[in-house]
C-alpha positions as CSV (number, residue, x, y, z in Angstrom):
1,M,0.0,-0.1,0.4
2,Q,1.4,3.3,-1.2
3,P,2.2,5.7,2.2
4,I,-0.8,8.5,1.3
5,K,-3.4,5.7,0.8
6,R,-2.1,4.0,4.4
7,L,-2.6,7.4,5.8
8,S,-6.0,8.4,4.0
9,T,-6.7,4.4,5.7
10,Y,-5.8,5.6,9.1
11,V,-7.8,8.9,8.7
12,F,-11.0,7.1,8.4
13,L,-10.1,4.0,11.2
14,L,-9.0,7.2,13.7
15,A,-12.2,8.8,13.0
16,I,-14.5,5.7,13.8
17,I,-12.5,5.2,17.1
18,G,-12.6,7.2,20.5
19,S,-15.0,9.7,22.0
20,S,-15.1,13.2,23.7
21,P,-18.0,15.4,24.5
22,Y,-20.4,17.3,22.2
23,L,-19.5,20.9,21.2
24,S,-21.8,23.6,20.9
25,A,-21.7,26.5,18.5
26,Q,-21.1,27.3,14.7
27,Q,-19.8,24.2,13.0
28,N,-17.6,25.7,10.7
29,F,-15.9,28.4,8.7
30,F,-16.3,28.9,4.7
31,N,-14.0,26.3,3.1
32,V,-11.7,25.3,6.3
33,P,-13.4,22.6,8.8
34,S,-13.9,23.1,12.3
35,Y,-13.4,20.9,15.0
36,E,-17.0,21.1,15.5
37,I,-19.3,18.2,15.5
38,T,-23.0,17.2,14.1
39,K,-24.6,15.6,17.5
40,K,-26.3,12.3,17.5
41,N,-29.0,11.5,15.2
42,K,-28.9,15.2,13.8
43,I,-28.5,16.4,10.2
44,F,-26.4,19.0,8.9
45,I,-26.8,20.8,5.5
46,Q,-24.7,23.3,4.1
47,E,-25.2,25.1,0.4
48,Q,-21.9,27.6,-0.7
49,L,-22.4,29.5,-3.6
50,N,-19.7,31.2,-5.4
51,I,-20.7,33.8,-7.5
52,N,-18.2,35.8,-10.2
53,Q,-18.3,34.9,-14.2
54,I,-20.0,31.6,-13.3
55,T,-21.9,30.1,-9.9
56,Q,-20.5,27.6,-8.4
57,S,-22.3,25.1,-6.0
58,N,-21.0,23.0,-3.2
59,L,-23.1,20.9,-1.1
60,T,-22.4,19.0,2.3
61,I,-24.9,16.9,4.0
62,D,-23.6,15.4,7.6
63,Y,-25.1,13.1,10.0
64,G,-24.0,12.8,13.8
65,L,-23.5,9.2,14.9
66,G,-22.5,10.1,18.7
67,H,-18.9,10.0,20.5
68,N,-17.8,13.2,18.3
69,F,-18.3,11.4,15.4
70,Q,-19.6,12.4,11.9
71,I,-20.2,11.1,8.1
72,G,-21.4,12.1,5.2
73,I,-21.4,13.5,1.4
74,N,-20.3,16.1,-0.6
75,V,-21.0,17.2,-4.2
76,I,-19.0,20.1,-5.1
77,G,-17.8,22.1,-8.0
78,I,-21.6,22.6,-9.9
79,D,-20.8,25.1,-12.1
80,L,-23.4,27.4,-13.6
81,Y,-21.6,29.3,-16.8
82,H,-24.2,32.4,-16.8
83,S,-23.4,33.8,-20.5
84,K,-24.0,30.0,-21.8
85,K,-26.6,29.2,-19.5
86,L,-25.3,25.8,-19.0
87,F,-24.1,23.8,-16.5
88,A,-19.9,22.7,-16.9
89,N,-18.4,19.3,-16.5
90,N,-14.6,18.8,-16.5
91,S,-12.8,15.8,-17.1
92,S,-9.6,16.9,-17.3
93,T,-7.1,18.6,-15.3
94,V,-6.5,21.7,-17.0
95,N,-6.8,24.7,-14.8
96,D,-9.9,23.5,-12.5
97,F,-10.7,20.7,-10.5
98,F,-12.1,17.3,-11.7
99,E,-15.8,18.2,-11.3
100,P,-18.5,18.0,-10.1
101,L,-17.2,15.6,-7.7
102,F,-19.4,13.4,-5.4
103,L,-17.3,12.8,-2.1
104,V,-18.3,11.0,1.0
105,N,-16.7,12.2,3.9
106,A,-15.9,11.2,7.7
107,Q,-14.7,13.7,10.7
108,K,-13.8,12.7,14.2
109,T,-12.7,15.0,17.1
110,F,-10.6,14.0,20.2
111,E,-10.7,16.4,23.3
112,I,-7.2,17.3,24.1
113,G,-7.3,18.8,28.0
114,K,-9.8,21.3,28.8
115,H,-9.2,23.8,26.0
116,F,-8.1,22.2,23.1
117,N,-9.5,20.0,20.5
118,T,-8.2,18.1,17.6
119,S,-10.3,16.8,14.4
120,I,-9.3,14.6,11.8
121,G,-11.1,14.1,8.7
122,S,-11.0,12.9,4.9
123,N,-13.1,13.2,1.9
124,Q,-13.0,10.5,-1.0
125,G,-15.0,10.3,-4.0
126,V,-14.9,10.2,-8.0
127,N,-16.0,12.8,-10.6
128,L,-19.6,12.6,-11.9
129,D,-18.8,12.2,-15.5
130,V,-19.8,8.6,-15.2
131,A,-19.9,8.3,-19.3
132,S,-16.6,9.6,-19.4
133,S,-13.1,7.4,-19.6
134,K,-11.9,9.5,-17.3
135,L,-13.4,8.9,-14.4
136,K,-11.0,10.1,-11.5
137,Y,-10.6,8.9,-7.7
138,A,-10.3,12.4,-5.6
139,Q,-9.0,12.4,-2.1
140,F,-8.6,15.4,0.7
141,D,-7.6,14.3,3.8
142,Y,-7.0,17.3,7.1
143,L,-6.2,17.7,10.4
144,V,-7.1,20.6,12.4
145,T,-6.6,21.9,15.7
146,G,-8.8,24.7,17.7
147,S,-9.7,26.5,20.6
148,K,-12.7,28.6,22.2
149,L,-11.4,31.6,23.7
150,F,-12.9,34.6,25.6
151,N,-15.6,32.8,27.5
152,D,-16.5,31.1,23.7
153,R,-17.0,34.1,21.9
154,M,-14.1,33.0,19.7
155,I,-13.0,29.8,18.1
156,M,-9.7,29.6,16.3
157,V,-8.5,26.6,14.1
158,L,-5.1,26.0,12.7
159,G,-4.2,22.7,11.0
160,G,-2.9,20.8,7.9
161,Y,-4.4,19.1,4.5
162,Y,-3.1,16.8,1.8
163,G,-5.2,16.7,-1.8
164,N,-4.1,14.1,-4.4
165,N,-3.7,15.2,-8.0
166,D,-7.3,14.0,-8.8
167,Y,-8.5,16.1,-6.8
168,F,-7.0,19.6,-7.8
169,E,-5.8,20.2,-11.2
170,Q,-1.7,19.9,-10.2
171,S,-0.2,17.5,-8.9
172,S,-0.7,16.1,-5.0
173,S,-0.7,18.6,-2.6
174,F,0.1,19.5,1.1
175,G,-0.7,23.1,2.7
176,V,-2.0,25.0,5.8
177,L,-5.4,25.5,7.3
178,A,-6.6,28.3,9.3
179,G,-9.7,29.8,10.7
180,T,-11.6,31.9,13.1
181,D,-15.4,33.0,13.8
182,I,-15.8,35.7,16.4
183,N,-19.2,36.4,17.9
184,I,-19.4,40.2,17.8
185,Y,-23.3,41.0,18.8
186,K,-25.6,39.1,20.7
187,N,-25.1,35.7,19.5
188,K,-26.6,37.0,16.1
189,I,-23.5,38.6,14.2
190,H,-20.0,36.5,13.7
191,L,-16.9,37.7,12.0
192,V,-15.9,34.8,10.0
193,G,-12.5,34.3,8.0
194,D,-10.3,31.0,6.8
195,W,-7.4,30.4,4.2
196,I,-6.1,27.7,2.4
197,S,-2.4,27.7,1.8
198,G,-0.7,26.8,-1.6
199,T,-1.2,27.1,-5.0
200,T,-4.2,24.9,-6.3
201,P,-7.4,26.1,-7.3
202,A,-8.8,25.4,-3.6
203,S,-6.0,28.0,-2.3
204,V,-7.7,31.1,-1.0
205,G,-8.8,32.9,1.6
206,V,-12.6,34.1,2.3
207,Y,-13.4,37.0,4.5
208,G,-16.9,37.9,5.9
209,F,-19.5,37.7,8.2
210,S,-22.4,35.3,9.6
211,Y,-25.9,36.6,10.4
212,F,-28.1,34.2,12.4
213,V,-31.8,34.0,11.4
214,T,-32.5,31.8,13.7
215,P,-30.2,29.7,16.4
216,K,-30.0,27.1,14.3
217,F,-30.1,28.8,10.8
218,P,-27.1,31.0,9.9
219,I,-26.7,33.1,6.3
220,S,-22.6,34.2,5.7
221,I,-21.6,36.2,3.2
222,G,-17.9,36.7,2.2
223,W,-15.2,37.6,-0.5
224,Q,-13.0,35.4,-2.0
225,V,-9.5,35.9,-1.9
226,P,-7.2,34.0,-4.2
227,N,-3.5,33.0,-3.8
228,T,-2.4,33.5,-7.1
229,K,-3.5,35.3,-10.2
230,S,-4.7,31.6,-11.5
231,N,-7.4,31.7,-9.4
232,A,-10.8,34.4,-9.3
233,S,-12.3,36.6,-6.9
234,A,-15.3,35.7,-5.8
235,I,-18.5,36.7,-3.6
236,V,-19.3,33.7,-1.3
237,I,-22.6,32.9,0.2
238,E,-23.6,29.9,2.4
239,F,-26.7,28.8,3.8
240,T,-26.4,26.5,6.7
241,W,-28.8,24.2,8.7
242,N,-27.3,23.3,12.0
243,P,-29.1,21.9,14.8
244,S,-26.2,21.0,16.8
245,I,-26.0,24.7,17.7
246,V,-27.0,25.7,21.7
247,K,-27.2,29.4,22.5
């Protein structure tokens, strides 16, 4: 077994074992995963729209299994070209992801002492062009560590990622993840920002805010800032249903 595939297998195995108390706050940032997990028997749903010359849809659905473990699916990279009024399909690695991608995800969080939590996760699957002979296997693994600060008004995470060459448009890539969420007004308005290092299509920062329409239904708006000129800026809008939030 190749080292990276062996590591990916360990990610899924580690996600299945162990336990720690539940966490209650906003579950994630724009693109960087948080350490917070969907509660047992609850369903987390998030739809992200990236809007510039095209509109890209990225859907995540997760189910809480208990013991700070969740599994789910992602359907990412559904692109609508406004001028042509058609959906795009990419099965070649030319300046973009293979897309759209259908992925299965798993994530497990471990409590480290009273103040820190570490989470390990993996997204794995294939591009949805099933009629093409270029069907590819995509993989994205990550590990993040974070903490709540200032009486739980601020969350910060830092970690790393690996994505294979069939997930990105280039060779396999390792990098850094960082994110923060700051409650600035009565649990209704949060400042949110995250950043992914590197030069891949996913290597961007997104900075904005979340408004909690209800305690379990935040709407987030941000501005995407690319790391390289080959990536595009965009408006990012997220609609999230998170029954695990407790306020």
